[in-house]
ROKOLSE-847602 format. One line per field, with one value per residue: residue number from 1; x, y, z of N, C-alpha, C in turn; residue in three letters. Coordinates in pm, whole numbers. Layout:
REM residues N
resi c(NUM,...)
n.xx c(X,...)
n.yy c(Y,...)
n.zz c(Z,...)
ca.xx c(X,...)
ca.yy c(Y,...)
ca.zz c(Z,...)
c.xx c(X,...)
c.yy c(Y,...)
c.zz c(Z,...)
resn c(ala,...)
***
This chain:
REM residues 330
resi c(1,2,3,4,5,6,7,8,9,10,11,12,13,14,15,16,17,18,19,20,21,22,23,24,25,26,27,28,29,30,31,32,33,34,35,36,37,38,39,40,41,42,43,44,45,46,47,48,49,50,51,52,53,54,55,56,57,58,59,60,61,62,63,64,65,66,67,68,69,70,71,72,73,74,75,76,77,78,79,80,81,82,83,84,85,86,87,88,89,90,91,92,93,94,95,96,97,98,99,100,101,102,103,104,105,106,107,108,109,110,111,112,113,114,115,116,117,118,119,120,121,122,123,124,125,126,127,128,129,130,131,132,133,134,135,136,137,138,139,140,141,142,143,144,145,146,147,148,149,150,151,152,153,154,155,156,157,158,159,160,161,162,163,164,165,166,167,168,169,170,171,172,173,174,175,176,177,178,179,180,181,182,183,184,185,186,187,188,189,190,191,192,193,194,195,196,197,198,199,200,201,202,203,204,205,206,207,208,209,210,211,212,213,214,215,216,217,218,219,220,221,222,223,224,225,226,227,228,229,230,231,232,233,234,235,236,237,238,239,240,241,242,243,244,245,246,247,248,249,250,251,252,253,254,255,256,257,258,259,260,261,262,263,264,265,266,267,268,269,270,271,272,273,274,275,276,277,278,279,280,281,282,283,284,285,286,287,288,289,290,291,292,293,294,295,296,297,298,299,300,301,302,303,304,305,306,307,308,309,310,311,312,313,314,315,316,317,318,319,320,321,322,323,324,325,326,327,328,329,330)
n.xx c(11013,10912,10655,10554,10547,10355,10130,10102,10048,9806,9639,9648,9510,9255,9201,9191,8968,8769,8780,8907,8758,8510,8160,7980,7720,7395,7119,6984,6765,6806,6930,6959,7016,6944,6985,6932,7034,6842,6925,7213,7281,7429,7475,7402,7488,7396,7472,7322,7395,7288,7288,7211,7393,7569,7765,7886,7935,7879,7947,7862,7877,7738,7932,7987,7986,8024,8107,8223,8339,8407,8603,8806,9142,9179,9023,9095,9093,9144,9329,9489,9403,9210,8865,8738,8900,8856,8578,8567,8707,8528,8307,8415,8443,8173,8092,8249,8151,7887,7718,7702,7834,8050,8064,8033,7852,7880,7607,7415,7131,6861,6600,6338,6498,6609,6730,6874,6971,7058,7328,7613,7665,7536,7637,7926,8187,8242,8541,8675,8512,8479,8607,8963,9069,8911,9001,9108,8902,8769,8564,8252,7966,7698,7544,7618,7524,7247,7172,7243,7064,6818,6844,6905,6682,6502,6611,6562,6339,6297,6408,6678,7018,6976,7092,7042,6912,6964,6856,6590,6621,6434,6378,6623,6631,6412,6504,6688,6547,6449,6349,6115,5868,5949,5850,5810,6006,6187,6411,6538,6802,6941,7220,7287,7478,7717,7729,7643,7463,7212,7076,6827,6709,6425,6289,6030,6013,6275,6595,6769,6958,7197,7312,7566,7682,7877,7915,8192,8470,8675,8971,8996,9012,9162,9075,9189,9051,9189,9230,9426,9393,9379,9139,8969,8639,8543,8627,8464,8500,8765,8872,8784,8661,8673,8516,8520,8284,8219,8134,8213,8185,8209,8475,8609,8897,9057,9018,9163,9186,9350,9402,9472,9280,9034,8769,8520,8532,8522,8269,8120,8172,8033,7775,7739,7747,7516,7315,7352,7277,7033,6966,7086,7293,7249,7436,7678,7951,8070,8310,8351,8554,8725,8490,8385,8244,8372,8411,8439,8694,8779,8578,8434,8202,8159,8397,8371,8155,8195,8461,8733,8603,8712,8687,8526,8197,7954,7808,7721,7563,7362,7228,7135,6966,6775,6664,6569,6381,6158,6065,5980,5717,5476)
n.yy c(-9604,-9571,-9477,-9704,-9886,-9765,-9791,-10069,-10116,-9976,-10119,-10366,-10305,-10268,-10528,-10658,-10530,-10610,-10881,-11049,-11145,-11051,-11067,-11363,-11432,-11288,-11068,-10934,-10897,-11120,-11015,-10767,-10428,-10095,-9743,-9386,-9072,-8791,-8523,-8499,-8681,-8904,-9248,-9582,-9924,-10221,-10544,-10824,-11133,-11483,-11568,-11353,-11150,-10846,-10834,-10676,-10333,-10050,-9727,-9443,-9157,-8927,-8758,-8511,-8660,-8909,-9116,-9076,-9301,-9441,-9275,-9307,-9295,-9064,-8861,-8656,-8565,-8270,-8348,-8530,-8791,-9020,-8983,-9226,-9403,-9315,-9358,-9628,-9714,-9630,-9790,-10040,-10036,-10034,-10286,-10451,-10389,-10432,-10219,-9880,-9889,-9776,-9515,-9171,-8869,-8519,-8328,-8092,-7899,-7873,-7802,-7593,-7447,-7304,-7288,-7055,-7037,-7283,-7503,-7619,-7882,-8116,-8300,-8429,-8660,-8713,-8700,-8713,-8861,-9096,-9411,-9413,-9505,-9410,-9173,-9163,-9123,-8832,-8673,-8477,-8646,-8670,-8733,-8997,-9123,-9077,-9204,-9464,-9508,-9508,-9736,-9948,-9961,-10110,-10353,-10450,-10546,-10417,-10164,-10205,-10120,-9863,-9532,-9336,-9013,-8832,-8617,-8710,-8823,-8689,-8467,-8334,-8267,-8090,-7888,-7771,-7640,-7349,-7027,-6955,-7042,-7213,-7218,-7489,-7529,-7394,-7133,-6821,-6582,-6270,-6066,-5802,-5602,-5715,-5940,-6186,-6495,-6709,-7026,-7163,-7442,-7578,-7827,-8002,-7802,-7739,-7597,-7749,-7732,-7504,-7317,-7127,-6890,-6695,-6440,-6401,-6254,-6371,-6398,-6139,-5938,-5698,-5560,-5395,-5170,-5165,-5122,-5066,-4813,-4587,-4376,-4340,-4351,-4606,-4683,-4738,-4749,-4707,-4916,-5238,-5403,-5734,-5959,-6260,-6445,-6628,-6849,-6850,-7092,-7265,-7246,-7380,-7535,-7359,-7103,-6960,-6822,-6552,-6663,-6918,-7104,-7252,-7072,-7203,-7384,-7227,-7121,-7352,-7394,-7178,-7245,-7483,-7384,-7227,-7419,-7571,-7391,-7309,-7054,-6723,-6641,-6383,-6352,-6389,-6204,-5925,-5717,-5406,-5341,-5144,-5114,-5369,-5661,-5855,-6153,-6132,-6252,-6229,-6280,-6530,-6684,-6646,-6750,-7022,-7092,-7018,-7042,-7018,-6904,-6661,-6471,-6180,-6124,-6005,-6058,-6321,-6286,-6094,-6212,-6452,-6355,-6228,-6446,-6617,-6462,-6488,-6730,-6737,-6785,-6557)
n.zz c(-17571,-17311,-17371,-17496,-17284,-17120,-17283,-17286,-17014,-16993,-17175,-17051,-16821,-16928,-17016,-16772,-16657,-16832,-16825,-16598,-16304,-16380,-16348,-16424,-16410,-16352,-16270,-16467,-16754,-17014,-17333,-17598,-17568,-17652,-17664,-17703,-17592,-17626,-17619,-17596,-17787,-17743,-17763,-17643,-17633,-17490,-17395,-17259,-17128,-17148,-16891,-16748,-16699,-16767,-17046,-17235,-17322,-17517,-17607,-17814,-18036,-18265,-18516,-18733,-19045,-18951,-18668,-18328,-18218,-18448,-18553,-18369,-18272,-18412,-18314,-18071,-17725,-17518,-17331,-17452,-17462,-17659,-17758,-17786,-17637,-17373,-17336,-17375,-17154,-16950,-17020,-16971,-16696,-16624,-16712,-16550,-16293,-16326,-16361,-16237,-15999,-15748,-15833,-15793,-15850,-15929,-15945,-16117,-16041,-16262,-16299,-16414,-16583,-16900,-17242,-17228,-16973,-16883,-16790,-16987,-16930,-16692,-16515,-16360,-16283,-15941,-15833,-15593,-15426,-15561,-15697,-15731,-15967,-16169,-16263,-16515,-16691,-16812,-16908,-16913,-16781,-16826,-17067,-17105,-16873,-16901,-17145,-17077,-16857,-16993,-17155,-16975,-16820,-16963,-16938,-16693,-16432,-16197,-16166,-16143,-16178,-16273,-16265,-15997,-15891,-16094,-16364,-16594,-16935,-17090,-16927,-16936,-17204,-17219,-17051,-17211,-17403,-17594,-17453,-17571,-17821,-18118,-18459,-18673,-18968,-19255,-19258,-19378,-19376,-19473,-19511,-19674,-19676,-19579,-19727,-19634,-19577,-19434,-19348,-19162,-18996,-18848,-18651,-18494,-18304,-18242,-18317,-18563,-18759,-18887,-19140,-19249,-19492,-19726,-19969,-20186,-20358,-20623,-20822,-20957,-21245,-21465,-21771,-22052,-22290,-22558,-22876,-23048,-23150,-22953,-22801,-23016,-23174,-23127,-22881,-22617,-22348,-22112,-21963,-21820,-21533,-21442,-21236,-21068,-20888,-20588,-20313,-19962,-19830,-20044,-20109,-19908,-19784,-19919,-19832,-19586,-19265,-19080,-18835,-18898,-18934,-19142,-19308,-19332,-19126,-18893,-18930,-18892,-18621,-18514,-18590,-18438,-18177,-18168,-18214,-17985,-17779,-17871,-17934,-18027,-17798,-17568,-17373,-17489,-17527,-17720,-17891,-18069,-18337,-18558,-18706,-18716,-18556,-18293,-18102,-17748,-17582,-17325,-17165,-16974,-17021,-17293,-17398,-17327,-17486,-17761,-17831,-18050,-18263,-18432,-18629,-18781,-18665,-18726,-18959,-18920,-18689,-18762,-18982,-18867,-18662,-18816,-18957,-18752,-18628,-18781,-18712,-18453,-18234,-18156)
ca.xx c(10998,10821,10519,10512,10517,10228,10024,10084,9980,9669,9565,9636,9400,9130,9179,9149,8831,8675,8788,8929,8664,8382,8053,7929,7575,7334,6972,6923,6690,6891,6892,7040,6944,7003,6912,7000,6990,6799,6994,7356,7290,7513,7402,7465,7448,7423,7438,7306,7403,7179,7294,7163,7503,7612,7898,7947,7874,7943,7895,7903,7817,7758,8026,7985,7923,8067,8088,8348,8401,8466,8724,8910,9253,9178,8953,9162,9050,9251,9430,9566,9331,9105,8729,8708,8970,8793,8447,8593,8742,8404,8227,8479,8405,8032,8084,8309,8067,7748,7650,7788,7913,8078,8080,7952,7848,7839,7492,7356,6985,6827,6456,6302,6594,6590,6858,6945,7026,7105,7472,7642,7659,7482,7697,8065,8224,8303,8661,8714,8428,8472,8734,9071,9096,8826,9064,9138,8785,8769,8457,8120,7913,7552,7489,7644,7430,7109,7150,7247,6939,6712,6862,6905,6546,6436,6677,6537,6199,6289,6496,6817,7117,6948,7163,6944,6955,6993,6734,6564,6661,6332,6396,6741,6592,6325,6586,6766,6458,6453,6245,5996,5836,5984,5761,5886,6021,6319,6410,6658,6838,7038,7283,7341,7596,7835,7725,7619,7332,7199,6960,6799,6609,6362,6205,5971,6038,6417,6688,6847,7068,7223,7416,7610,7767,7901,7965,8327,8525,8802,9022,8962,9100,9139,9095,9191,8993,9292,9225,9534,9367,9321,9070,8876,8498,8511,8668,8353,8546,8911,8906,8672,8703,8599,8527,8455,8226,8187,8098,8320,8170,8257,8621,8659,9033,9127,9001,9215,9191,9477,9420,9516,9162,8952,8645,8407,8546,8470,8124,8065,8177,7923,7655,7727,7718,7375,7232,7364,7200,6903,6950,7209,7289,7291,7551,7802,7997,8158,8360,8352,8687,8731,8359,8346,8220,8452,8382,8526,8742,8810,8456,8439,8086,8184,8504,8317,8054,8235,8607,8774,8542,8794,8660,8418,8074,7828,7731,7655,7460,7252,7149,7064,6857,6670,6597,6499,6266,6044,6025,5935,5573,5447)
ca.yy c(-9720,-9533,-9472,-9842,-9945,-9708,-9851,-10205,-10107,-9933,-10230,-10469,-10262,-10296,-10673,-10690,-10482,-10684,-11025,-11104,-11111,-11004,-11162,-11445,-11443,-11168,-11070,-10858,-10977,-11142,-10946,-10655,-10305,-9979,-9618,-9262,-8951,-8699,-8395,-8513,-8777,-9018,-9374,-9694,-10060,-10308,-10684,-10907,-11273,-11572,-11583,-11230,-11057,-10756,-10875,-10573,-10200,-9968,-9591,-9376,-9025,-8879,-8648,-8480,-8766,-9035,-9119,-9061,-9434,-9474,-9194,-9365,-9208,-8938,-8757,-8645,-8467,-8176,-8413,-8623,-8918,-9018,-9000,-9369,-9467,-9280,-9422,-9771,-9729,-9621,-9909,-10153,-10025,-10072,-10431,-10512,-10366,-10457,-10092,-9767,-9923,-9672,-9384,-9061,-8757,-8382,-8305,-7959,-7895,-7807,-7776,-7454,-7380,-7313,-7283,-6933,-7045,-7417,-7524,-7709,-8018,-8114,-8401,-8471,-8756,-8661,-8783,-8730,-8962,-9213,-9486,-9335,-9554,-9341,-9047,-9167,-9071,-8690,-8598,-8471,-8781,-8670,-8807,-9140,-9169,-9074,-9312,-9587,-9523,-9544,-9873,-10047,-9971,-10218,-10480,-10480,-10535,-10352,-10046,-10241,-10061,-9723,-9435,-9249,-8878,-8749,-8591,-8803,-8773,-8592,-8344,-8266,-8209,-7976,-7781,-7708,-7573,-7203,-6972,-6928,-7152,-7200,-7281,-7575,-7478,-7353,-6987,-6762,-6445,-6213,-5939,-5757,-5518,-5797,-6052,-6311,-6558,-6821,-7115,-7220,-7548,-7608,-7947,-8032,-7691,-7723,-7567,-7870,-7703,-7363,-7316,-6993,-6877,-6555,-6415,-6346,-6237,-6436,-6382,-6009,-5906,-5572,-5572,-5264,-5162,-5105,-5187,-5012,-4672,-4530,-4248,-4328,-4365,-4743,-4702,-4698,-4743,-4723,-5047,-5303,-5493,-5859,-6020,-6390,-6455,-6760,-6837,-6892,-7235,-7338,-7243,-7478,-7515,-7253,-6976,-6974,-6694,-6519,-6755,-7047,-7190,-7224,-7000,-7295,-7448,-7135,-7114,-7472,-7369,-7087,-7327,-7575,-7307,-7187,-7539,-7610,-7299,-7287,-6909,-6644,-6610,-6246,-6358,-6389,-6065,-5893,-5580,-5351,-5296,-5103,-5132,-5510,-5721,-5973,-6205,-6087,-6374,-6209,-6318,-6676,-6745,-6642,-6846,-7158,-7119,-6995,-7037,-7058,-6817,-6540,-6377,-6084,-6205,-5933,-6125,-6434,-6241,-6025,-6305,-6545,-6284,-6205,-6573,-6675,-6377,-6538,-6861,-6724,-6770,-6444)
ca.zz c(-17484,-17203,-17425,-17520,-17154,-17075,-17363,-17238,-16884,-17019,-17234,-16949,-16734,-16998,-17014,-16636,-16637,-16915,-16806,-16466,-16198,-16431,-16315,-16534,-16393,-16296,-16263,-16575,-16851,-17131,-17454,-17647,-17536,-17720,-17638,-17739,-17522,-17733,-17614,-17625,-17897,-17705,-17766,-17572,-17665,-17376,-17419,-17139,-17171,-17108,-16745,-16687,-16670,-16875,-17091,-17319,-17327,-17620,-17623,-17937,-18055,-18403,-18538,-18876,-19122,-18896,-18523,-18255,-18207,-18577,-18569,-18285,-18231,-18489,-18238,-17942,-17627,-17487,-17246,-17532,-17478,-17761,-17704,-17785,-17525,-17246,-17321,-17360,-17013,-16873,-17049,-16903,-16554,-16611,-16725,-16430,-16175,-16363,-16340,-16203,-15881,-15647,-15896,-15739,-15943,-15895,-16031,-16111,-16051,-16388,-16309,-16439,-16671,-17045,-17312,-17192,-16837,-16850,-16815,-17098,-16876,-16556,-16429,-16370,-16179,-15819,-15826,-15453,-15363,-15647,-15704,-15792,-16103,-16266,-16304,-16658,-16762,-16776,-16974,-16848,-16790,-16831,-17180,-17085,-16770,-16948,-17243,-16997,-16782,-17086,-17202,-16867,-16768,-17037,-16905,-16552,-16388,-16066,-16171,-16120,-16267,-16306,-16182,-15933,-15855,-16211,-16442,-16703,-17066,-17132,-16849,-16987,-17332,-17191,-16992,-17319,-17497,-17587,-17366,-17650,-17912,-18258,-18556,-18764,-19103,-19301,-19258,-19436,-19342,-19567,-19474,-19802,-19655,-19560,-19819,-19561,-19582,-19342,-19360,-19030,-19004,-18720,-18652,-18364,-18213,-18213,-18425,-18590,-18850,-18919,-19244,-19285,-19610,-19758,-20104,-20188,-20493,-20655,-20958,-21016,-21358,-21536,-21917,-22118,-22425,-22643,-23007,-23131,-23182,-22831,-22811,-23126,-23138,-23087,-22742,-22532,-22208,-22107,-21909,-21753,-21426,-21442,-21105,-21052,-20754,-20534,-20172,-19871,-19806,-20162,-20111,-19810,-19733,-19993,-19764,-19450,-19196,-19016,-18723,-18948,-18946,-19261,-19279,-19316,-18995,-18792,-18951,-18828,-18477,-18484,-18604,-18326,-18055,-18174,-18194,-17846,-17693,-17935,-17950,-18022,-17655,-17538,-17282,-17566,-17536,-17832,-17902,-18205,-18373,-18699,-18768,-18714,-18425,-18262,-17969,-17639,-17517,-17183,-17095,-16960,-17085,-17437,-17427,-17318,-17589,-17902,-17847,-18184,-18364,-18420,-18737,-18756,-18647,-18748,-19064,-18855,-18594,-18828,-19063,-18779,-18595,-18915,-18989,-18636,-18595,-18859,-18658,-18314,-18216,-18064)
c.xx c(10900,10677,10466,10471,10381,10111,9995,10010,9833,9586,9547,9522,9266,9098,9130,9003,8731,8671,8792,8825,8530,8274,8005,7777,7523,7183,6906,6851,6778,6838,6990,6958,7019,6919,6999,6945,6963,6874,7140,7381,7390,7426,7476,7403,7489,7381,7435,7303,7289,7178,7254,7270,7532,7750,7959,7864,7950,7873,7941,7831,7841,7858,8038,7917,7964,8036,8224,8417,8470,8597,8839,9016,9258,9106,9009,9094,9169,9361,9515,9503,9240,8970,8698,8774,8899,8658,8462,8631,8616,8319,8284,8444,8261,8013,8135,8216,7919,7661,7750,7864,7926,8100,7982,7962,7824,7730,7436,7204,6945,6679,6431,6396,6549,6726,6940,7017,7088,7256,7492,7631,7604,7550,7844,8091,8285,8425,8709,8638,8420,8605,8840,9101,9018,8887,9096,9024,8763,8650,8336,8046,7763,7494,7508,7547,7289,7080,7152,7115,6824,6721,6846,6766,6470,6494,6649,6390,6184,6383,6640,6907,7094,7024,7062,7001,6995,6863,6711,6612,6563,6347,6517,6711,6508,6406,6668,6678,6472,6338,6118,5980,5879,5883,5846,5891,6165,6316,6545,6678,6947,7089,7354,7469,7725,7837,7701,7477,7331,7071,6943,6686,6558,6269,6160,6008,6183,6494,6775,6961,7075,7338,7446,7691,7784,7958,8106,8378,8655,8843,8972,9064,9061,9171,9085,9128,9093,9295,9329,9514,9302,9254,8975,8735,8463,8551,8558,8393,8697,8952,8781,8730,8613,8624,8452,8408,8203,8141,8211,8308,8227,8409,8683,8802,9112,9116,9039,9232,9328,9508,9473,9403,9085,8821,8532,8411,8490,8320,8056,8067,8061,7790,7634,7691,7571,7284,7235,7278,7060,6869,7086,7211,7335,7405,7684,7844,8083,8197,8353,8490,8691,8602,8310,8328,8306,8417,8487,8571,8805,8691,8446,8321,8107,8291,8450,8227,8112,8385,8645,8714,8608,8766,8549,8284,7946,7743,7657,7537,7339,7165,7071,6946,6742,6592,6514,6378,6140,5986,5971,5786,5546,5350)
c.yy c(-9691,-9532,-9612,-9909,-9896,-9768,-9992,-10206,-10072,-10047,-10344,-10436,-10290,-10445,-10716,-10651,-10568,-10833,-11067,-11055,-11063,-11107,-11236,-11462,-11315,-11178,-10978,-10953,-10996,-11070,-10838,-10528,-10185,-9856,-9500,-9150,-8843,-8567,-8407,-8600,-8890,-9143,-9479,-9824,-10147,-10450,-10760,-11053,-11357,-11599,-11456,-11130,-10970,-10800,-10779,-10445,-10119,-9834,-9536,-9242,-8979,-8765,-8627,-8596,-8904,-9036,-9112,-9196,-9473,-9399,-9247,-9265,-9077,-8826,-8755,-8540,-8378,-8239,-8514,-8760,-8907,-9035,-9148,-9439,-9440,-9352,-9575,-9802,-9726,-9746,-10031,-10154,-10072,-10223,-10498,-10504,-10390,-10334,-9988,-9784,-9808,-9534,-9285,-8943,-8625,-8345,-8166,-7968,-7814,-7772,-7626,-7381,-7390,-7292,-7158,-6945,-7181,-7429,-7618,-7854,-8011,-8213,-8427,-8573,-8680,-8748,-8804,-8844,-9092,-9287,-9409,-9379,-9479,-9211,-9046,-9108,-8927,-8611,-8579,-8600,-8787,-8751,-8957,-9198,-9178,-9182,-9447,-9611,-9566,-9691,-9975,-10063,-10084,-10354,-10523,-10462,-10454,-10231,-10079,-10175,-9916,-9632,-9335,-9110,-8790,-8722,-8704,-8741,-8667,-8460,-8265,-8200,-8084,-7859,-7708,-7642,-7422,-7150,-6933,-7039,-7119,-7275,-7363,-7513,-7449,-7202,-6934,-6620,-6397,-6081,-5888,-5675,-5600,-5921,-6186,-6362,-6672,-6898,-7184,-7321,-7579,-7726,-7978,-7927,-7666,-7680,-7690,-7846,-7553,-7362,-7172,-6998,-6728,-6544,-6358,-6343,-6314,-6396,-6253,-5976,-5771,-5593,-5433,-5273,-5090,-5181,-5132,-4868,-4605,-4396,-4237,-4362,-4506,-4773,-4651,-4686,-4764,-4861,-5106,-5398,-5616,-5930,-6152,-6402,-6600,-6741,-6893,-7040,-7315,-7346,-7343,-7444,-7408,-7118,-6993,-6836,-6672,-6614,-6890,-7146,-7153,-7158,-7097,-7366,-7357,-7116,-7235,-7458,-7280,-7162,-7414,-7503,-7266,-7307,-7582,-7524,-7272,-7139,-6850,-6585,-6466,-6240,-6363,-6244,-6044,-5746,-5536,-5293,-5268,-5134,-5275,-5560,-5846,-6020,-6159,-6210,-6348,-6249,-6470,-6744,-6753,-6742,-6987,-7192,-7116,-6980,-7089,-6975,-6680,-6437,-6280,-6157,-6133,-5999,-6246,-6386,-6182,-6121,-6402,-6477,-6259,-6334,-6621,-6591,-6422,-6666,-6854,-6700,-6662,-6487)
c.zz c(-17370,-17249,-17446,-17390,-17104,-17152,-17315,-17105,-16904,-17075,-17135,-16853,-16797,-16993,-16876,-16614,-16713,-16883,-16662,-16366,-16248,-16402,-16439,-16526,-16332,-16301,-16365,-16670,-16975,-17255,-17492,-17630,-17593,-17690,-17676,-17654,-17625,-17733,-17655,-17748,-17869,-17701,-17685,-17621,-17547,-17412,-17287,-17183,-17114,-16958,-16673,-16651,-16792,-16919,-17193,-17316,-17430,-17628,-17758,-17944,-18198,-18408,-18688,-18950,-19071,-18747,-18456,-18234,-18336,-18598,-18484,-18244,-18308,-18414,-18097,-17854,-17593,-17402,-17323,-17546,-17600,-17692,-17689,-17666,-17393,-17230,-17313,-17216,-16926,-16895,-16978,-16755,-16534,-16625,-16598,-16310,-16202,-16338,-16296,-16072,-15783,-15707,-15833,-15836,-15873,-15994,-16009,-16125,-16174,-16399,-16326,-16531,-16816,-17110,-17279,-17058,-16804,-16874,-16933,-17055,-16734,-16463,-16464,-16261,-16061,-15791,-15682,-15387,-15442,-15648,-15781,-15935,-16209,-16317,-16453,-16740,-16718,-16827,-16884,-16877,-16814,-16945,-17167,-16981,-16826,-17052,-17172,-16925,-16872,-17127,-17090,-16806,-16836,-17003,-16761,-16520,-16260,-16054,-16138,-16223,-16301,-16210,-16128,-15910,-15971,-16284,-16542,-16833,-17116,-17057,-16896,-17121,-17311,-17136,-17097,-17424,-17486,-17501,-17441,-17751,-18054,-18344,-18653,-18903,-19137,-19321,-19307,-19386,-19436,-19513,-19599,-19784,-19646,-19650,-19755,-19583,-19480,-19371,-19225,-19045,-18864,-18736,-18511,-18259,-18181,-18337,-18445,-18688,-18875,-19018,-19281,-19414,-19638,-19899,-20095,-20333,-20506,-20796,-21024,-21127,-21420,-21685,-21978,-22256,-22515,-22776,-23103,-23170,-23061,-22860,-22927,-23082,-23091,-22942,-22650,-22386,-22208,-22055,-21846,-21647,-21429,-21309,-21105,-20908,-20716,-20391,-20085,-19836,-19922,-20165,-20015,-19765,-19810,-19925,-19617,-19388,-19133,-18902,-18766,-18967,-19072,-19221,-19252,-19181,-18885,-18807,-18886,-18676,-18433,-18490,-18481,-18196,-18052,-18152,-18048,-17755,-17745,-17950,-17985,-17883,-17630,-17438,-17356,-17589,-17661,-17828,-18048,-18232,-18523,-18774,-18772,-18571,-18409,-18121,-17869,-17560,-17380,-17098,-17093,-17028,-17236,-17476,-17428,-17435,-17731,-17919,-17985,-18294,-18354,-18528,-18698,-18760,-18684,-18857,-19010,-18772,-18666,-18909,-18974,-18713,-18691,-18942,-18871,-18596,-18668,-18799,-18516,-18310,-18114,-17954)
resn c(met,lys,lys,leu,ile,met,ile,val,ile,phe,leu,thr,gly,phe,ile,phe,leu,leu,gly,cys,gly,ala,pro,gln,thr,gly,ser,tyr,ile,pro,gly,val,tyr,tyr,ala,val,asp,ala,gln,ser,his,ile,ser,val,tyr,ile,asn,val,asn,gln,glu,gly,ala,ile,asp,ser,val,leu,phe,asp,gln,pro,tyr,lys,leu,thr,thr,leu,asn,thr,leu,gly,asp,glu,tyr,lys,leu,ser,asn,gly,his,ser,trp,lys,asp,glu,val,thr,phe,leu,ala,ser,tyr,leu,val,leu,his,gln,gly,trp,gly,asp,ile,lys,leu,asp,val,thr,glu,ile,ser,gly,met,asn,ser,met,thr,val,pro,asp,tyr,phe,ala,met,ile,asp,tyr,gln,ala,ser,pro,ser,ser,leu,ala,tyr,phe,thr,met,pro,val,asp,gly,phe,val,leu,ser,trp,asn,leu,ala,ile,ala,asp,ala,ser,asn,asn,ser,gln,gly,ile,phe,glu,gly,val,pro,thr,ser,glu,glu,trp,leu,ile,ala,asn,lys,pro,pro,tyr,thr,tyr,ile,asp,gly,val,tyr,tyr,gly,val,asp,glu,gln,his,gly,tyr,ile,val,arg,val,val,ile,glu,glu,gly,tyr,ile,val,asp,val,val,phe,asp,ala,ile,thr,ala,ile,asn,thr,arg,ile,ile,trp,asn,asn,asn,gly,thr,pro,gly,asp,ala,ser,asp,asp,tyr,pro,met,val,glu,ile,val,ser,met,thr,thr,lys,gln,ala,leu,gln,glu,glu,leu,val,leu,ile,ser,gly,thr,ala,trp,tyr,val,gln,ala,ala,met,met,arg,asn,ala,ile,ile,asp,lys,gln,val,trp,asp,pro,glu,trp,glu,tyr,asp,ile,leu,asn,gly,his,glu,tyr,phe,asp,phe,thr,asp,ser,ile,thr,ile,asp,ala,val,ala,gly,val,thr,leu,ala,ile,glu,gly,phe,arg,leu,thr,phe,glu,gln,ala,ile,ser,lys,ala,ile,leu,asp)
***
């Protein structure tokens, strides 16, 4: 019953934000406006009615083969909210106030940075200086601000609605570039000792995909050469070992690690961390245990970047370093 009451209160708040008191007229240019922040890939759709008022805002972000809005309640944040609920709340605020209103941000200066030094996010809501109702929205806000700024600029002749004091989408993209130039192409790395392989794709100077895989054995069988006359001339060998081989990516949910996570899931975490930093960050600390490398999760930088990658990482590191070395312009 308590949960039901909270849901009713929450939905009532949305109705209030979207309906009661929402301006019916404004000075924006009527039309539909859409933009995507190139770094975060957060998109925004803004509809301005014929009276010049914003009457709907929709944010979204790609996730695997779908989007976070499409997933809805299936994609939860650590606080238990869904991504969709939080961005719907933010969008409702923007409609009610016809822009960012009294929202204040804590903004990190990013000029002169590159992927080795830039923070994961440059803007969070300053909750002390902003309306208390915004506490429901907990995510970093940079991608939402930047996509909004790109879209709203087309809906105004005088910079109305643009959130001032933040970098441009282009500046944020540049700040996330690696400290050296990558040559476009597809590059491979192989670690024969550990059976790992990697495929790295670079487009327009950026790492856009990293696919890790590893050879593994399944269904090992021993067959004895016993034709009924052991030791005779036809017995060329006493036994033979037959091993079926596959890859860890092919096994998907059949290959679960001690942590309870499937191997392919942790490989995807490693991929995402590299794409985010555009390098194998030397700040990621690791320890060597029983001849294998494992991330050091007593280090805060490592935790923030690759939390969840609990398996041995030397195969990831060696193959990626081999592949990316072919793509670096000297």
